C-alpha positions as CSV (number, residue, x, y, z in Angstrom):
1,M,-5.6,29.9,-73.3
2,I,-7.9,28.9,-70.3
3,R,-5.1,26.7,-68.9
4,C,-2.6,29.5,-69.2
5,F,-4.8,31.8,-67.2
6,E,-5.4,29.1,-64.6
7,S,-1.7,28.4,-64.2
8,C,-1.1,32.1,-63.5
9,D,-4.0,32.2,-61.0
10,R,-5.9,34.5,-63.3
11,F,-9.2,32.8,-62.7
12,R,-11.5,35.7,-63.8
13,E,-9.8,35.7,-67.2
14,A,-10.0,31.9,-67.5
15,E,-13.7,32.1,-66.6
16,V,-14.5,34.7,-69.3
17,E,-12.6,32.7,-71.9
18,G,-14.3,29.5,-70.9
19,F,-17.8,30.9,-71.2
20,K,-16.9,32.6,-74.5
21,L,-15.6,29.3,-75.9
22,L,-18.7,27.4,-74.8
23,E,-20.9,30.1,-76.4
24,K,-19.0,29.6,-79.7
25,L,-19.2,25.8,-79.4
26,H,-23.0,26.2,-78.8
27,G,-23.2,28.0,-82.2
28,G,-25.1,31.0,-80.8
29,K,-28.3,29.0,-80.7
30,R,-29.2,28.5,-77.1
31,K,-32.3,26.7,-75.9
32,G,-33.5,28.3,-72.7
33,K,-30.6,28.8,-70.3
34,T,-28.4,25.9,-71.4
35,I,-24.7,26.6,-71.5
36,L,-23.4,23.6,-73.3
37,P,-24.0,22.6,-76.9
38,E,-26.4,19.7,-77.5
39,I,-24.9,16.4,-76.8
40,G,-25.8,14.9,-80.2
41,K,-24.2,17.8,-82.0
42,S,-21.0,15.8,-82.6
43,D,-20.0,12.2,-82.2
44,D,-16.4,13.2,-82.1
45,D,-14.7,12.1,-78.9
46,D,-12.3,15.0,-79.0
47,F,-15.2,17.5,-79.1
48,S,-16.8,15.8,-76.1
49,E,-13.5,15.9,-74.2
50,L,-13.1,19.6,-75.0
51,V,-16.6,20.4,-73.6
52,V,-16.0,18.4,-70.4
53,E,-12.5,20.0,-69.9
54,I,-13.9,23.5,-70.3
55,A,-16.7,22.8,-67.8
56,F,-14.2,21.3,-65.4
57,S,-12.0,24.5,-65.7
58,L,-15.1,26.7,-65.0
59,V,-15.9,24.7,-61.8
60,K,-12.2,25.1,-60.7
61,C,-12.4,28.8,-61.3
62,A,-15.6,29.0,-59.3
63,T,-14.1,27.3,-56.3
64,S,-10.9,29.3,-56.6
65,M,-12.8,32.6,-56.6
66,A,-15.5,31.6,-54.1
67,P,-15.4,34.6,-51.8
68,D,-15.6,37.0,-54.8
69,K,-18.7,35.6,-56.4
70,D,-22.4,35.9,-55.8
71,D,-25.2,33.3,-55.6
72,D,-26.2,33.8,-59.2
73,Y,-22.8,32.9,-60.4
74,F,-22.8,29.7,-58.4
75,R,-26.2,28.8,-59.7
76,R,-24.9,29.1,-63.2
77,V,-22.0,26.8,-62.4
78,L,-24.3,24.3,-60.7
79,C,-26.4,24.3,-63.9
80,L,-23.3,23.7,-65.9
81,I,-22.4,20.7,-63.7
82,D,-25.9,19.2,-64.3
83,E,-25.6,19.8,-68.1
84,V,-22.1,18.2,-68.3
85,K,-23.3,14.9,-66.7
86,P,-24.5,13.3,-70.0
87,W,-21.2,14.3,-71.6
88,L,-19.3,12.1,-69.2
89,R,-20.7,8.9,-70.7
């Protein structure tokens, strides 16, 4: 669904869906302000790829909507980028 929204330039909807999906993948148990699930949660390569793809889509949404967003939003996306780094290995 996220990709469909992106292809129609509906970045706000894609962003909402992306964060909702990450919340579901996280299992509702968040430690602190983390957005992504724990990296050891699954050894499944498809799961890891899904998490990285969602994070990439959220970064793309952030850059596409840059004039419409505030500093708190960009801080959240920057935290997401930091969290996704271990998933890239």
